C-alpha positions in Angstrom: 102.8 103.6 78.8 105.9 101.7 77.6 107.4 101.5 74.1 111.1 102.2 74.5 110.4 105.9 74.5 109.7 105.8 70.8 106.4 104.0 70.3 103.2 103.3 72.2 100.4 105.6 73.4 97.4 105.7 75.7 95.5 103.8 72.9 97.9 100.9 72.9 97.5 100.5 76.6 93.8 101.1 76.8 92.8 97.5 77.7 95.2 97.6 80.7 94.3 101.1 81.9 90.5 100.4 81.5 90.8 97.2 83.5 92.8 98.9 86.3 90.1 101.5 86.6 87.3 98.9 86.6 88.9 96.7 89.3 90.2 99.5 91.5 87.4 102.0 91.2 90.0 104.7 90.5 90.0 107.3 87.8 92.9 106.7 85.3 94.9 109.5 83.7 97.0 108.0 80.8 99.7 110.5 79.6 100.4 110.9 75.9 104.0 112.0 76.4 106.3 113.1 73.6 108.2 110.3 71.9 111.7 110.0 70.5 113.5 110.3 68.2 111.7 113.6 67.4 111.7 114.4 71.1 114.7 112.9 72.9 115.6 113.2 76.6 114.4 115.0 78.6 111.0 115.4 76.8 109.3 112.3 78.1 110.6 112.8 81.7 109.6 116.5 81.6 106.1 115.6 80.4 105.6 113.1 83.2 106.8 115.5 85.9 104.6 118.3 84.4 101.6 115.9 84.4 102.1 115.0 88.1 102.2 118.7 89.1 99.2 119.4 86.9 97.2 116.7 88.7 98.3 118.0 92.1 97.9 121.7 91.4 95.4 122.3 88.6 93.2 119.3 89.5 93.7 119.6 93.3 94.4 116.0 93.9 96.4 115.2 97.1 99.6 113.2 96.7 98.1 110.4 98.8 95.3 110.0 96.2 97.7 109.4 93.4 99.2 106.1 92.2 101.8 106.1 89.4 102.3 103.1 87.2 104.3 102.3 84.1 105.6 99.4 82.0 109.0 99.1 80.4 110.1 102.7 79.5 107.0 103.9 81.3 108.3 102.0 84.4 111.6 103.9 84.1 109.7 107.2 83.8 107.7 106.3 86.9 110.9 105.7 88.8 112.5 108.9 87.4 109.4 110.8 88.6 109.8 109.5 92.1 113.5 110.4 92.2 112.8 113.8 90.7 110.1 114.5 93.3 112.5 113.5 96.1 115.3 115.8 94.7 112.7 118.6 94.6 111.5 117.8 98.1 108.0 117.4 96.8 105.5 114.9 98.1 105.6 111.4 96.8 102.5 109.6 95.4 100.8 107.0 97.6 102.7 104.2 95.8 104.0 103.2 92.4 103.8 100.0 90.4 106.4 99.0 87.7 105.9 96.3 85.1 109.2 95.1 83.5 110.8 98.5 83.9 113.6 99.5 81.5 115.8 101.2 84.1 119.3 100.9 82.6 120.0 102.2 79.1 123.6 101.1 79.4 122.3 97.5 79.6 124.9 96.4 82.1 122.8 93.6 83.7 123.8 90.0 83.1 120.3 89.1 82.0 120.7 91.3 78.9 123.0 88.6 77.6 121.9 85.5 79.4 118.2 85.8 78.5 118.6 87.0 74.9 117.5 83.6 73.6 114.6 83.1 76.1 113.1 86.6 75.7 110.0 86.2 73.4 108.9 89.9 73.2 111.9 92.0 72.2 115.5 91.1 71.4 118.5 93.2 72.7 118.8 95.1 69.4 115.3 96.5 69.9 116.1 97.8 73.3 119.3 99.4 72.1 117.2 101.6 69.9 115.8 103.2 73.1 119.2 104.4 74.0 120.0 105.5 70.4 116.8 107.5 70.0 116.2 108.8 73.5 119.6 109.3 75.2 120.9 111.6 72.5 124.1 113.3 73.7 123.6 112.0 77.3 125.7 109.6 79.3 123.5 106.4 79.3 124.4 105.9 83.0 123.2 109.4 83.9 120.5 108.7 86.6 118.1 111.0 84.8 117.9 108.6 81.8 118.8 105.4 83.7 117.1 105.6 87.1 118.8 102.4 88.3 121.8 104.7 89.0 119.8 107.2 91.0 119.0 107.5 94.7 116.4 105.3 96.3 115.9 106.7 99.7 112.6 108.3 100.6 110.7 107.0 97.6 107.0 105.9 97.6 106.3 102.2 98.3 107.1 100.2 95.1 105.6 97.0 93.6 107.7 95.5 90.7 106.7 92.7 88.4 109.2 91.1 86.1 109.8 87.8 84.3 112.9 85.9 85.0 113.1 85.2 81.3 113.3 88.8 80.2 116.5 90.5 79.1 115.4 93.3 81.5 115.2 91.0 84.5 118.2 92.5 86.1 116.8 96.0 85.5 114.0 95.2 87.9 115.9 93.0 90.3 118.7 95.6 90.9 116.1 98.3 91.5 114.4 96.2 94.2 117.8 95.5 95.9 118.7 99.2 95.8 115.4 100.2 97.4 115.9 97.6 100.2 119.4 98.9 100.8 118.1 102.4 101.1 115.6 101.3 103.7 112.5 101.7 101.4 109.5 99.5 100.8 109.4 97.3 97.8 107.6 94.1 96.6 109.4 92.2 93.8 107.3 89.7 92.0 109.3 87.4 89.7 107.5 85.2 87.2 109.0 82.4 85.2 108.5 81.9 81.5 106.5 85.0 80.7 107.1 87.7 78.1 108.1 91.3 78.7 105.4 93.5 80.2 102.8 90.7 80.0 100.0 92.7 81.9 99.8 95.0 78.8 98.5 91.9 76.8 95.3 91.6 78.9 92.9 89.9 78.2 94.8 87.4 76.1 96.8 85.8 78.9 95.4 84.6 82.3 98.7 85.7 83.9 98.0 89.3 82.9 94.7 89.2 84.8 96.3 87.7 87.9 99.0 90.4 87.9 96.4 93.2 87.5 94.6 91.7 90.5 97.8 91.7 92.5 98.5 95.3 91.6 95.0 96.4 92.6 95.4 94.7 96.0 98.7 96.4 96.5 97.5 99.9 95.6 94.5 99.6 97.9 96.9 99.3 100.8 98.1 102.9 100.2 95.4 104.7 98.2 93.2 107.1 100.2 
């Protein structure tokens, strides 16, 4: 789940995860990871990595049977997991899906400024709390907290959804470009005029339902 590393839970995202399970026929594991500021970096990242290994080892689920998804900060954690697995030389999941990922806690993308008056969900000040609360004593361009600056070779196939009106638009766009440059597989879906992480607002927006359908079609290409 998203929430800038400091709010949100499996409960706040239950409508989305339930609908993903219903439409895909998959079981969904929604992680209640530790939140900042009480638990700054690397707590959330470590919890995600531990959960992946628990699913693989304790539950006996092969990597090709796992799809990892996340929105906003959860999208960054998803990407960080893939990069961590690559560095460990561990198997990647079947694929991964990111909704409006928060991949750059230095907020160096142009859209962080150019879209600040079009963004309808969160203003730049809200996102800056993520860096303040989570990246305590860490360089905000460290790839472990800002996966945009990490390596993109050898990662699982990615699908990314983002609105061109978001302040985080460049966080998603630049990740897609980096994956392509590294020779990886990525689908970037850009929508105009939507709010940040709109699939989490299902069932209140028809666009959320359409994006969920698109994600289910994508994962079924890779899921065994």
